C-alpha positions as CSV (number, residue, x, y, z in Angstrom):
1,M,68.3,27.2,31.5
2,S,70.7,28.4,28.6
3,K,70.7,27.0,25.1
4,K,73.7,25.6,25.4
5,T,72.2,23.2,28.6
6,L,69.3,22.5,26.3
7,L,71.0,21.9,23.6
8,S,72.9,19.2,25.7
9,V,70.1,17.4,26.8
10,V,68.7,16.9,23.5
11,A,71.7,15.8,22.2
12,V,71.0,13.0,24.9
13,I,67.4,12.6,23.9
14,A,68.8,11.8,20.0
15,V,70.9,9.2,21.2
16,I,68.0,7.4,23.4
17,A,65.3,7.9,20.4
18,V,67.7,6.0,17.9
19,F,68.1,3.4,20.3
20,V,64.3,3.4,21.2
21,V,63.4,3.5,17.4
22,L,66.0,1.2,16.0
23,N,64.6,-1.2,18.8
24,S,61.2,-0.9,18.1
25,S,59.4,-4.2,17.3
26,S,56.3,-2.1,15.8
27,G,58.9,-2.5,12.4
28,Y,59.6,0.0,9.9
29,V,57.8,2.1,7.2
30,A,59.6,4.3,4.5
31,V,58.5,8.3,4.7
32,A,58.3,10.7,1.6
33,A,55.7,13.1,2.5
34,L,53.5,15.2,0.0
35,D,53.6,18.4,-0.2
36,Y,49.7,18.5,-0.2
37,H,48.3,21.6,0.8
38,Y,50.3,24.1,-2.0
39,G,51.7,21.5,-4.4
40,N,52.7,18.2,-5.2
41,T,54.8,16.1,-7.3
42,E,53.6,15.1,-11.1
43,E,52.4,12.2,-10.1
44,T,50.3,13.3,-7.2
45,Q,49.1,16.0,-9.3
46,E,48.0,13.6,-11.5
47,I,46.2,11.4,-8.9
48,E,44.3,14.8,-7.8
49,E,43.5,15.5,-11.1
50,E,41.7,12.1,-11.7
51,T,40.1,12.6,-8.2
52,E,38.6,15.6,-9.4
53,E,37.4,14.0,-12.4
54,A,35.8,11.4,-10.5
55,E,33.9,13.7,-8.2
56,D,32.5,15.2,-11.4
57,F,30.9,11.8,-12.3
58,I,29.6,11.0,-8.7
59,I,26.1,11.7,-7.7
60,Y,25.7,12.3,-4.3
61,E,24.2,9.3,-2.7
62,E,21.2,9.5,-1.1
63,S,21.9,6.6,0.9
64,A,24.9,8.2,2.4
65,P,24.6,7.8,6.2
66,A,22.2,9.7,8.2
67,I,22.3,12.4,10.2
68,F,20.7,11.9,13.5
69,E,19.1,14.5,15.8
70,G,20.2,15.4,19.2
71,F,23.9,15.8,19.6
72,R,26.4,15.2,22.2
73,A,27.4,17.7,24.7
74,T,31.4,17.8,25.0
75,D,33.8,19.0,27.5
76,E,36.6,19.4,24.7
77,D,35.9,20.9,21.3
78,F,38.8,21.9,19.2
79,R,37.5,24.6,17.1
80,G,40.8,25.8,14.9
81,V,41.9,26.9,11.4
82,W,45.0,27.1,9.6
83,V,46.6,30.1,9.1
84,T,48.8,30.1,5.8
85,T,51.7,32.4,5.2
86,V,53.7,30.8,2.3
87,I,53.2,32.8,-0.7
88,N,51.1,34.9,1.1
89,L,47.9,32.8,0.9
90,D,46.5,34.1,4.3
91,F,48.7,36.4,5.9
92,P,49.8,38.8,5.5
93,T,47.9,39.3,2.1
94,T,51.2,41.0,0.5
95,P,54.8,41.3,1.4
96,A,56.0,44.5,3.1
97,L,52.9,45.8,5.0
98,S,53.8,48.2,7.4
99,N,53.9,47.2,11.2
100,E,50.3,48.9,11.5
101,E,49.0,47.0,8.7
102,I,50.4,43.5,9.6
103,R,48.5,44.5,13.0
104,R,45.1,45.1,11.1
105,E,45.3,42.1,9.3
106,I,45.9,40.0,12.8
107,N,43.4,41.6,14.3
108,Y,41.0,40.7,11.6
109,I,41.5,37.2,11.6
110,V,41.5,37.0,15.3
111,D,38.2,38.7,15.5
112,T,36.5,37.3,12.7
113,S,37.9,33.3,13.7
114,A,36.4,34.2,17.2
115,A,33.1,35.4,16.2
116,M,32.5,32.6,14.5
117,G,33.0,30.4,17.2
118,L,36.4,29.0,16.9
119,N,38.9,28.9,19.5
120,A,42.2,28.0,18.3
121,I,44.3,29.3,15.4
122,I,47.1,27.3,13.8
123,L,49.8,29.6,12.7
124,Q,52.6,29.0,9.9
125,V,55.2,30.7,11.8
126,R,58.4,28.7,9.5
127,P,56.9,28.4,5.8
128,A,60.2,27.8,3.9
129,G,63.1,27.7,5.9
130,D,62.7,31.0,7.5
131,A,60.3,32.8,10.0
132,I,57.9,35.5,10.8
133,Y,59.3,36.1,14.2
134,P,62.8,37.2,15.4
135,S,65.1,34.5,15.2
136,N,69.0,33.1,15.7
137,I,68.6,30.3,13.4
138,F,66.3,31.3,10.7
139,P,66.2,34.2,8.3
140,W,63.0,37.0,8.3
141,S,60.7,35.4,5.6
142,K,60.3,37.0,2.5
143,Y,56.7,36.5,2.7
144,L,56.5,38.9,5.6
145,T,59.0,41.4,4.3
146,G,59.3,40.7,0.8
147,E,63.0,40.1,1.2
148,Q,64.7,37.1,2.9
149,G,66.5,38.1,6.0
150,L,65.3,42.0,6.1
151,A,63.6,42.3,9.5
152,P,60.1,44.4,10.0
153,A,60.9,48.1,11.1
154,D,61.2,49.4,14.8
155,G,61.9,45.9,15.9
156,F,58.4,44.7,15.6
157,D,57.5,40.9,16.3
158,P,54.5,39.7,14.8
159,L,54.5,36.5,16.6
160,A,54.2,38.1,19.8
161,Y,51.5,40.6,18.7
162,W,49.7,37.3,17.5
163,L,49.8,35.7,20.9
164,Y,48.8,39.0,22.6
165,R,45.5,39.0,20.2
166,T,44.9,35.3,20.2
167,H,45.2,34.9,24.1
168,G,43.3,38.2,24.6
169,A,40.5,36.4,22.7
170,G,40.5,33.5,24.4
171,M,42.1,31.6,22.0
172,E,45.1,29.3,21.6
173,L,47.7,29.4,19.1
174,H,49.9,26.7,17.8
175,A,53.0,27.5,16.0
176,W,52.9,25.3,12.3
177,I,55.9,24.4,11.3
178,N,57.2,23.1,8.0
179,P,60.5,21.1,9.0
180,Y,62.6,20.4,6.2
181,R,61.1,22.6,3.2
182,V,63.6,25.4,2.7
183,T,62.1,27.2,-0.4
184,H,59.0,26.9,-2.1
185,T,58.4,25.7,-5.8
186,T,57.7,29.0,-6.6
187,S,60.8,30.4,-6.2
188,N,62.2,28.0,-7.9
189,I,65.5,28.0,-6.6
190,R,68.4,25.1,-7.0
191,D,71.2,27.3,-5.4
192,V,71.5,27.4,-1.8
193,N,74.1,30.3,-2.4
194,L,70.5,32.3,-3.6
195,L,69.4,32.3,0.2
196,Y,70.2,35.0,2.8
197,P,73.9,34.3,4.1
198,T,72.6,33.2,7.4
199,S,70.0,30.6,6.5
200,P,71.1,27.2,7.9
201,A,70.6,25.7,4.6
202,R,73.5,28.4,2.8
203,L,75.6,27.6,6.0
204,N,74.8,23.6,5.7
205,P,75.0,23.2,1.7
206,H,75.7,19.5,2.2
207,L,72.1,18.9,4.0
208,V,70.1,20.5,1.2
209,V,68.6,18.6,-1.9
210,P,66.8,19.9,-4.9
211,F,63.4,18.9,-5.6
212,A,61.7,18.8,-8.7
213,R,58.2,19.4,-9.3
214,G,57.1,19.9,-12.7
215,S,59.3,22.3,-14.2
216,N,60.3,24.1,-10.7
217,Y,62.5,23.1,-7.9
218,A,62.2,23.6,-4.2
219,L,65.0,23.0,-1.6
220,Y,64.8,20.3,1.3
221,L,67.0,19.5,4.2
222,D,67.9,16.0,3.8
223,P,65.8,13.9,6.9
224,G,68.8,11.5,6.6
225,F,71.2,13.9,8.1
226,P,71.1,14.2,12.0
227,E,72.3,17.3,11.6
228,S,69.2,18.6,9.4
229,R,66.9,17.1,12.6
230,Q,68.9,19.1,15.0
231,I,68.3,22.1,13.2
232,I,64.6,21.5,13.7
233,I,64.9,20.6,17.2
234,D,67.0,23.8,18.1
235,G,64.3,26.1,15.9
236,I,61.7,24.7,18.1
237,I,63.9,25.2,21.3
238,E,64.1,28.8,20.4
239,L,60.2,28.9,19.9
240,L,59.4,27.5,23.3
241,T,62.0,29.4,24.9
242,N,60.7,32.6,23.8
243,Y,56.8,32.6,23.1
244,D,54.1,31.2,25.3
245,L,52.9,28.8,22.8
246,D,49.9,26.2,23.1
247,G,51.2,23.9,20.5
248,I,53.8,23.2,18.0
249,H,52.2,21.5,14.8
250,F,53.4,19.9,11.7
251,D,51.5,18.9,8.7
252,D,52.2,16.2,5.9
253,Y,55.6,17.7,5.4
254,F,58.5,15.3,5.3
255,Y,60.3,13.7,2.7
256,P,59.0,15.4,-0.7
257,G,58.5,12.5,-2.6
258,R,59.5,9.2,-3.2
259,Y,62.2,10.2,-5.6
260,F,64.1,12.3,-3.4
261,N,67.8,11.6,-3.7
262,D,69.1,11.0,-0.3
263,S,71.9,8.7,-1.6
264,V,74.5,10.2,0.5
265,S,73.0,10.5,3.6
266,F,71.7,6.8,3.2
267,A,75.2,5.6,2.6
268,M,76.4,7.6,5.1
269,H,73.7,6.5,7.9
270,G,71.7,3.7,6.9
271,Y,73.4,1.3,9.5
272,G,72.5,-1.9,7.7
273,M,68.5,-0.7,7.4
274,S,66.4,-1.4,3.9
275,H,66.0,2.2,2.3
276,R,62.4,1.9,3.4
277,E,63.2,0.9,7.1
278,W,65.7,3.9,7.2
279,R,63.5,6.5,6.2
280,L,60.8,5.9,8.4
281,N,63.6,5.8,11.2
282,N,64.4,9.4,10.2
283,V,60.7,10.7,10.5
284,N,60.3,8.8,13.9
285,T,63.5,9.6,15.1
286,L,62.5,13.2,14.5
287,I,58.8,12.9,16.0
288,Y,60.2,11.2,19.2
289,E,62.6,14.0,19.7
290,V,60.3,16.8,19.1
291,R,58.2,15.2,21.8
292,Q,60.7,14.7,24.3
293,T,61.9,18.3,23.8
294,I,58.6,19.7,24.1
295,N,58.0,17.7,27.4
296,Y,61.2,18.7,28.6
297,I,60.8,22.6,28.2
298,N,57.0,23.1,29.0
299,P,55.0,19.6,28.8
300,N,51.5,21.8,29.2
301,V,52.4,22.4,25.0
302,R,50.9,20.2,22.9
303,F,52.1,18.6,20.1
304,G,50.1,17.5,16.9
305,I,50.1,16.5,13.0
306,S,47.9,16.5,10.3
307,P,48.7,14.1,8.0
308,T,46.6,13.4,4.8
309,G,43.4,11.7,5.4
310,I,44.2,8.0,4.4
311,W,46.7,5.9,5.8
312,A,46.2,3.1,3.6
313,N,43.8,1.5,1.4
314,D,42.7,-2.1,2.4
315,N,43.3,-3.4,-1.0
316,I,47.3,-3.2,-0.3
317,E,47.4,-3.1,3.5
318,P,44.5,-5.0,5.5
319,R,44.6,-2.5,8.2
320,G,44.1,0.1,5.9
321,S,40.6,1.6,5.2
322,A,38.0,1.0,2.3
323,T,39.4,3.9,0.0
324,R,41.4,4.0,-3.1
325,G,42.6,7.3,-2.9
326,Y,46.5,8.5,-1.8
327,Q,47.9,6.7,1.3
328,H,50.4,8.1,3.1
329,Y,51.7,4.8,4.8
330,I,52.3,3.5,1.2
331,E,52.9,6.3,-1.1
332,L,54.4,8.6,1.4
333,A,55.5,6.2,4.1
334,A,54.2,8.2,7.1
335,D,53.4,5.8,9.9
336,S,50.9,8.1,11.8
337,L,49.4,5.2,13.4
338,H,53.1,4.5,14.8
339,W,52.7,7.8,16.0
340,I,49.6,7.5,17.6
341,R,50.4,4.1,19.5
342,E,53.4,5.5,20.9
343,G,51.9,8.7,22.4
344,W,54.3,10.8,20.5
345,V,51.7,13.3,19.4
346,D,48.9,14.8,21.6
347,Y,46.7,15.3,18.9
348,I,46.2,14.2,15.2
349,I,44.3,16.0,12.4
350,P,43.7,13.9,9.4
351,Q,42.9,15.7,6.5
352,I,39.5,14.3,5.3
353,Y,39.2,16.5,2.3
354,W,36.3,14.7,0.4
355,H,32.6,14.5,0.8
356,I,30.1,12.0,2.1
357,G,29.7,9.3,-0.6
358,F,32.8,9.8,-2.8
359,E,33.5,6.3,-3.9
360,I,37.2,6.6,-3.6
361,A,37.7,8.6,-0.5
362,D,34.6,8.8,1.3
363,Y,34.0,10.9,4.2
364,Y,32.2,8.5,6.7
365,T,34.4,6.0,5.8
366,L,37.4,7.8,6.9
367,L,36.0,8.9,9.8
368,R,34.8,5.7,11.2
369,W,38.4,4.4,10.3
370,W,40.1,7.0,12.2
371,E,37.8,6.7,15.3
372,N,38.8,3.0,15.6
373,A,42.6,4.0,15.2
374,L,42.2,6.4,18.0
375,Y,40.0,4.1,20.4
376,G,41.2,3.8,23.6
377,S,44.0,6.1,23.1
378,D,45.3,9.4,25.1
379,V,46.0,11.1,21.5
380,A,42.9,13.7,20.6
381,L,41.3,13.3,17.3
382,H,40.6,16.3,15.4
383,I,39.3,16.3,12.0
384,G,40.8,18.6,9.0
385,H,37.8,19.7,6.9
386,A,38.1,21.1,3.2
387,A,36.7,24.5,3.9
388,W,37.7,25.7,0.6
389,R,36.0,23.0,-1.4
390,E,32.9,24.3,0.3
391,Y,33.2,27.9,-0.4
392,E,34.3,27.1,-4.1
393,G,31.4,24.3,-4.7
394,H,33.5,21.4,-5.3
395,M,31.4,18.5,-7.0
396,G,29.9,16.9,-3.9
397,W,29.8,20.1,-1.7
398,R,27.2,22.1,-3.8
399,P,24.6,23.3,-3.5
400,P,26.4,24.2,0.1
401,G,25.7,22.4,3.2
402,E,28.5,19.3,2.8
403,L,30.4,20.8,5.7
404,L,27.6,21.2,7.6
405,R,26.5,17.2,7.3
406,Q,30.0,16.3,8.2
407,L,30.2,18.8,11.4
408,Q,27.2,16.8,12.2
409,L,29.0,13.3,11.9
410,N,31.7,14.5,14.1
411,Y,29.3,15.4,16.7
412,Q,27.8,12.3,17.2
413,S,31.1,10.4,17.6
414,D,32.7,9.6,21.3
415,I,35.9,9.8,19.7
416,V,36.4,12.9,17.6
417,R,37.2,15.9,19.9
418,G,37.2,18.8,17.5
419,S,37.9,20.1,13.9
420,V,39.9,22.4,12.1
421,F,39.4,24.1,8.9
422,F,41.4,24.6,5.9
423,R,42.2,27.4,5.3
424,W,41.5,30.9,6.9
425,W,40.5,32.8,3.3
426,H,37.8,30.4,2.8
427,L,36.0,30.8,6.0
428,R,33.6,33.9,4.5
429,D,30.2,34.1,3.0
430,H,28.3,30.7,3.3
431,V,30.9,29.1,4.9
432,A,31.6,31.4,8.0
433,D,27.8,31.5,8.2
434,T,27.7,27.7,8.8
435,L,30.1,27.8,11.4
436,Y,28.7,30.5,13.1
437,N,25.4,29.3,13.3
438,W,27.0,25.8,14.3
439,Y,29.1,26.7,17.1
440,A,26.5,29.3,18.4
441,E,24.2,26.5,19.2
442,R,27.1,24.5,21.3
443,P,28.6,27.3,23.2
444,L,31.6,26.0,25.1
445,P,32.7,27.3,28.8
446,E,34.8,29.9,29.3
447,N,38.7,28.8,28.6
448,E,40.4,28.2,32.0
449,W,43.9,27.8,30.5
450,L,44.2,31.2,30.2
451,T,45.9,32.4,33.6
452,S,46.4,35.6,32.9
453,P,46.3,38.4,29.9
454,L,49.8,38.6,27.9
455,R,51.5,41.7,28.2
456,Y,52.4,43.5,24.7
457,T,54.9,46.2,24.2
458,A,53.4,47.9,20.4
459,N,57.1,48.5,18.8
């Protein structure tokens, strides 16, 4: 099927999606997603600093939920790790490596991850309006080659090699996309003309909005424009057409904050909705269209999202959890429950990045809340773990052992079907030992999804 035909089909899907979402009886919620992994608004940073300070004064409660003996065997156990490319946090360790050096780094990540018992890698393939693979839509990432738009030597395709190595090791590879982000705050860019000439943001400057985080700026595609959504859909079509991926993955990036200046797009496309309703509709439409696009091209590819760990606090929203932390339904207006209820995602990975007994956001409380949210659903629940807190020894995570306690709680659950760890660089030393010992005692049957080895031609 030609790309033109695919785009025509997606255009039809878009019309249907707007009708479905606008006529949904489940209502609307605004969306303003938090740049949670790498950087946040000043307000969010203050909240996180207060949270960290509160952790320093909370003693681990001996009355925390008991860990029971005798764990349940499971047929499905997603054991994943996020591999981050933005600002070279995990891969590549520095820009402008040679092709051979890149291959060595990929080999090391895959081999060590497999040795720890992991069976999936969630690789950030589009960190900031760019790509770590050859694309007709997005320029090459500066985090890969050191200069946006500069291709690796000799036609080398890192993503093809990632697939070759992960599938060769019996592991899944999920392509992690940051859909709306054009630049990271560390670049501090406000002018689209500083981007590579073929960047979709530079070609469509009316779609781009600068957003301040502290004293630095980042650029974002405005989710209120249908054209922004189409750029993202086209990118997913390109990925699924060219690569044998096992999944498409979004984290909690949608709107970068509540004070995002989308007044122009709202005036043009608000359709009589409140601003809050309209923002949710924009994100819901994107999620729905991604779901339909994946189903059309390759229904075997899984679609998953990893929102922040708290949907809402119960003092604000009665359906929420007994927590008092940052809430993506209220603060970010990301209605992950809606996506679950509608079946638009195959899996959800709440980032429950706090320890058991933490007063503001107790791991056990949130685990039980998400279990209830997924009960009776066909959507798989995997839990996102703060491996970096265990590695760095944050309050509540020292002496080491908190991560093990969380895995034990997960394993007792009839709902939880796996864990994902943020991020790969921190899976070392005692953290690596914990995962190795835990998964060594719980071997999985050999993967059946891998029908044949991939062929890879080294360039």
